[in-house]
N, C-alpha and C positions, 0 to 999 in steps of 0.2 A: 397399537393404534386402533381405534375403533373405525368402522366404516363411516364414510362421509354422508352427509345428508343433503338433500336438495331442497329448493325452496318451495314450500307448499302454497296453494291458493289460500288467501286469507278469508277467514269465515267469521272471525271475531272482530267487534269494533275496536279501533285503535285506542289503546289505553293511555294514561298519564305517563309521561317519561320525563325526567330531569336530565340536563346536560350540564356537566361541570368543565369548564375550560372551553374558551372560544377563540382559539388560534384559528389558522386556516382550516385544519381538518375538523376541529370542534364545530366551527360555524357550519361547515358542509353537513356534518352529522345532524346538528340542529335544524337547518333548513329542510334537510330531507324528512325528518321526523314531523315538522310542522306541515309540510307540503302533503304528507300522507295522512293527515287528519289527527294526529296525536296532540292531546293536551300537553303543552310543552312549558317546562319551567327551566330557566337557564340562570347560571351564575359564572361570573368571571372577575378576576381580580380588578380589571379595569372595566368598571360597569358599562361605560359607553359602548364597549364592543357588542353589547346586546341591543343597541337602540333600534336597529333595523328589525330584529326578530320581534321586539316588543311592539313596534309599529304594526307588525303583521299578526299580532295576536298571542305571542308568548308572554309569559310571566316572568319578570325579573325578580329573583330571590335577593333579598338583602344580604344573606350570608350563605355559605356553602351548607350550613346545617339546615337552614329553610329549604334549600333546594333538595337536599336528601329526604327531608320529611314530607315534601309536597307530592312525591310520586312513589310508586312500588318498585320503579326501576330507575336507577341514576347511572347514566353513561358518564364515565370520567375520562377526558382526553386532555391530560397535561403533559408537561415535558418529560417527566421521568418519574420513578418511585419515590425519589426523595421529596418531590413537589406533592405527590400524592399524600404523603404524610403531613407535610406542612398545611395542606389545605384541609384535610379531613380529621386530623387529630383534634382540633378544637371542635369538631362535631361529633366527638365520641358518644355523647349522651343520646343521640338520635339514630345511631348506627344499628342498634339492635333490631332485628327483624327487617332491616333494609336489604336491598339487593344491588350490589356494585357490579357494573361491568366495566373493567378497567382496560383502557386501549392505550396505555402508555408504552413507550419504547423502553427496552432494558434487556435483561438477561434472564434465563431460566431460574437462576437461584433467587433473584430479586422477585420474580412472579411468585415463587413457592413462599417467600417470606412474607409477601403482601397477602397472600391467601391466609396464612396463619394469623396475620395481623387483623384481618377482617374477622375471622372466626372468633379471635379473642374479644372481639367487640359484639359478637352475636350477629354479624352481618353475613349474608349470602354473597358469593364472590365467583366471577368468571374473569379469567385473564383472556385478553383478545389481540389479535394483530390485524390491521387494516391492510389489505393487499392491492389497494388501488389509490391513486392520487384523489385529492379533494373533489375535482369535477365529476368523478366517476362514482361517487358515493350514490347509492340508490339506483344506479343505472343497471341494465342487464349485463350480466357477466362480472359485476362487483362481488368479490369474495372477501369474506371475514373469517378469521380462524379464531376459534374459542377452545379453551381447555379449563377443566375444573369440575365442579359437581354437576353430573349429568342431569339430576332432577331439576336443578336450577335452569340449565340450559333449555330443557323441555318446557318448563313452566313459562318461560319467557321468551320463547322462540319466535313468536308472532312479531314481537317488538324488534327482535334482533333482525329478522327477515326484512323489515322495512329498510334497513341500511344497506342490504346485500345478501348473498347467498351465504347463510351461517354454516360453516363447516366445523363440526365437533370432533376434536382430535383425541380426547381421552381425559381421564380424571386427574392426571398430574397437571397441576396449574402452569408449569414451566413449558408444556408442550407447544402452545401457541407461539410464543417468542421465540422458541427453539426452531420451529419451522420458518418463521420470519427470517431469522438469521441465515438458515440453510437457503432459502430462496433468494434472498439478497446476495449471498455468496455466488450463487449461479449468475444472477443478473450482472454484478460487478465483473466477475471473471469474463463474462461475454462480452461486455462493453469495453473492457481493457484490452481483450483480444482484438476487436475490431479496430479501435484506436491505434494500437501499436501496428497492426498490419498496414493501416492506412498510412502512418508515419513512415513505414519501411518503403512502401512503394512511392510515397511522396518525396523520398530522398532522391529519386530519379526523375522528378517532375510531374509524376502522375497526380492527377487531381482526385480529391475524395470523391467527386461526382463520378468521374471516370472509372474508378475503382469499384465503386458501390454496386453496380449492376453485376459484375463479375462475383464479388464477394458475397454480397447479400441477396441478389436475385438468383444465383445459380449455386455457389459453393456451399453456403450454410445449409439450405434445404436439402441439397443433394448428399452432402457428406456428414454433417452433423445432424442426422435426421431424428427428430424426437420419437418418431414410431420405432426406429431402430433401437434407441437407448431404451425405450420402455420395454421392448422384447427381450433385451439383455439384462434387465433389472434382476430377474430370477438368478442369473449367473453371479451377481454380486451377493446375493443371499447364501449361495451355496459355495462361494469362493472357486468358481469355475471359470477359467480364463484360457480356453485353448488358443494355442498360437498358430493354427493351421493357415490363417489368412494374414498373418503378420504378428511379428514378436516385439517385445520390449526392446531388445537389442536394435531392431530396425528402427524403432521410433526414436530411440536415443540417438541414432546416427542423424535422423532428420533433425532432432533438437540441436545437435551439435552444430549443423549447417545453419539453422536459424540464427543461433547466437553469434556465430562468426559472421554471418552476412549482416547482422545488425551493428556489430563492430565496425565492419568494413565500410557500411554506408553512413556511420556516424550518427545513428539514431540510439535511443535509450536501450541499454542492454539488460538491465536488472531482471525484467520479466523473463526474457528468454533464458537467462542464465539460471534463474530459479527454477523454471521448468525442466531445464537440462538437469540440474542437480537432484530434483525429485526422482527423475527417471534414473539417474545413476544409482540413487539409493535403492530403488527397486530391482535394479540388476544385482546389486551388491547382496541383497536379501534373498537372491536365488530366484528372482522372477524374469530372467532374462529371455527365456524361451516360452514365456506366456504373453498374452496379448496386452494392449495398453491398459485395459480395464484391471489389470493386476495392481496399478497404482492405488486402487481402493485399499489394499492391504497396508500400503504406506500411510494414506490418509487416517486410518483407523487408529493409529498410534501416535501419541505425542512424541515430540523430539526430546531425546534425553536432555536433563538440566545441565547447564554449563556453569 
């Protein structure tokens, strides 16, 4: 993975940009581009979605092909890759020498296939992932991930920086959506942990408000410290898991207690049982005397097919 880049000071005038797809995120992208002085052309299957933008100075393209032809950069924000093809296959005649920034959701293989499809039509292509909700597009701290041709990223970086801090991840077009999936895995696992923990103490009448200060105000910052995890990242790269401060066996014992307590208190048990079973597998694979980070070795391997 290449090093990340930071947002530069803009020195070039804002150039023309087209946006295809005006759902909540597409609208946020279009509004930000318009607010920052870009000449904007928009297209959406439901034309009335563009009414407010047109009233503010955007041009409504009659077709997706017209939108692509209107600007050197076309930002595509549709539901998925299948919709990308539905919308842009009829525009194939104007794709040559165009540049597409695709911000759909999907998988790495879908992104690579889309990059090949674009190349087959003579279009430049970057795949991307938006790491903020619509209200934060264009705001300080907004991050967009991109992968694909580096020269295309560099050439159109000023337009991309209008939307948020553009982080270039590498030439593999699948890297942006892969990072998106990885970061969302962290988000959902953290949210699930908080919700299950709150349900667990709630079984004894403790309110979420009463638990939040202890759990979120003290425990998470003190125990699940991002700085500590950052410092331990090199250990993952070299498979180094010293157990001098705690072993997998010790953690498995704690996970057994969590699973039993959940059952005893009558709350959902699948999540703690899954965590217990993953730790059991790590012990069975010989990591019992290493620390909890040795679960990384389990996560790197797919489960055997059944």
